Every structure is written in C-alpha cells, then in structure tokens.
N, C-alpha and C positions, 0 to 999 in steps of 0.2 A: 426881408433881406435888405441889408444896408450897405454891404460892400460888394464891389463888382465880382470878387472871387467867391462870394456866397452862391453864385449861379454862373460858374465859369463858361459852360458850353453856350448857354443862351447869350451871354454878353460877348463871347467871341464871335458868334454868328451875327451879332449886330454891329460889331466893330472890326477887329483885325482880320476875321475870316469871312466877312460879309460877301466877298466876291465868290465864295464857294457855297453860299447858303441858298436854300429854297424854303418856301413856307408861307406862313401867315403872320398876323400880328400876335398870335398866341403860341405858335409852335414853328420851329425851324429845324431843318436837317441838312446834312452835308451831301454834296454830290456823291453818289454811291461809290465811285471808283477811288475817291479820296479817303473816305472813312465812314464809320458807322454812327458817329455822334449825332445826337439830336438835342435840342434845348427847348425848354418850356418856360414861358414868361413867368408864371407864378407857381410852377410845379404842382398844379392842381389836376384833379381828375378831368375837369373840363378841358384843360390844355392838352392832356393826353388823348382825349377824344378827338380834338382838332388834329393832332398829329396822326392819329389812326386814319382820318379821312384823307390825309395828304400822301401817305406812303403805301406802296403796294402790299397786299397780304403776304405774310411770311417774310417781311423785311426785317433783318436784324437791326436793332436800334440799341445804342449805348446812351444811357442817361446818367447824369450825376445829380442826385437830389439830396437835400439835407435831411429829409424825413421820408418815411415809408409812403409809397403811393398806393392808393386803392385802384387796382387795375380794372378798367371797364371790360365788359365781355369782348372776346376776340383777341385779347392780349394774353401772352404766356410768358412767365418769368423763367428764363433759362439759367441765369447766373446773377447772384447778388454778392457784392463785395463791399467791405468797408475800405475806404481809401484815406490816405493821409495827404493833406495838401501842405507843401512847404514853400516858403518864399525866401529867396536869397536876396538880401538887401544891401550887400556890400558893393563897393565900386568894382568896376570891371577888373578882372585879374590879369596880370601880365605874365602869368605862369607860362613857360615855354615847354613845348613838347619835343621829344627827341625824334619823333617821326613827322614827316611833312603832312600837313592837313590839306586836303584838296576839296574844292567846291564840287559837289556831286551834281550831275546833269542828266538829261534824258538818256544819254547813252549808258549811264551807270545803273539804270533801273533794274536790269536783270541781276546785276551783282547785289543790289540792295535787297531785292526779293530773295535771293539765295541766302544772304546773310541773315535776314529776319526769319527765314524758314528754319535755319539752324538754331537760332537763339530764342525764338518765340517771345519777343518783347511785348506782344499784343498785336492787334490787327495792323498790318502794313499791307496796303493794297497797291495796285498798279499805278495809281495817280496820287498816292500819299505825298509824293515829292512836291505836289502843288501847294502844300502848306508853306514850303519855302525854306531857304537857307540850310539845306542839308550839306553837311561836310563829312568827309571820311578819311580814313587812313588805309592805304594800300600796302601790302607786303608783296612785292612782285606784281603780279596781275590780279591778286585776290584782295577784295575789300574785306578788312578784318575788324573795322570799327566804324561807327557812324553816329551822328546825332543831327538833329534838326529841330526846327520849331514846329509846333503842332497848334494847339489852341492858342489864340491870341486875343484874350479879352483886354483890349487896350486900357492901360499901358503895359500889361503883363504879357509874357510869352512863356508857354510851356515848352520845355525841352523834352524831346522824344527820341526813342530808338537808341 
C-alpha cells in the first residue's frame, strides 16, 4: 500500500482519530461507544489474529481491506460489501444553505440517535459524536439533517451521517 487512503481506518487510528484508538502495533480499534471500526497495519491474517486477542469475544468489527482476508478460527463474517472511495479535491465551497446549520452538541445526542434510527446511515452510536464537528439542520425542535466527520486519516476527513 502506498497511499494513506489505501488503508484508511488504520491510518485514521494512527493520526486524526488516535485519541479514540486502542490496540497494538499491528491492530487498532475504536472505543466501542464511538464506532465499530478496526484497522490492521498490513491487512494480514497475523494482524487479524492480533486484533482477535485485543477485543472481547462476539465484538462486532468493521474492517476496510483491499483484498479478501483469510479468517482465523474464531472469526465469523457477517457482512461483506464492496465500497467506493471518493475524494473531493476542489477548494472549499461557498454554497449557502436556506436553513441555518447548527453545531451539534452533547444535548443533541438523543435527536442524533433518533434521526439515524429513522434513516439507517450505518452504525451511529451513543458516542459517535466524539469523531467531531457534527452539524445539523433543525425544523422546529426536530433534527432533520446532519453530517460530521468520521475517519480522519490525516490530511483527509471522511464525512458521515
């Protein structure tokens, strides 16, 4: 792998999300209340065995790997998806919104969880807000849209939710 985005979770847990990471020199994972992501240094079976030693049995883990992994005993594959990685390389947009965008805070977590329960964008947990910079649009007292940063393999930032 030659580019930081070839192994985005691993590189995020070494750089921009380091404060949320636990693990070893070969395998790292996020604080459980924040997310299910784990990263492997070389995406090898050996790294996966290291991760297995770090996390409790029956722990859900999300990995992004460029190739199929050979799963060691004890692992079970629940879901496999091909994903597409896109990078926006234009200067920051000055596009204005008709609705006021508000920075989301601790007090907004119940509304964030309710919105993600309705829309099912993927795992959104009680502490996912710790990834940072979540902003939302309210209609009255209801949160109707939100986005924030998730994986941050420096200098890149994944936009989520």
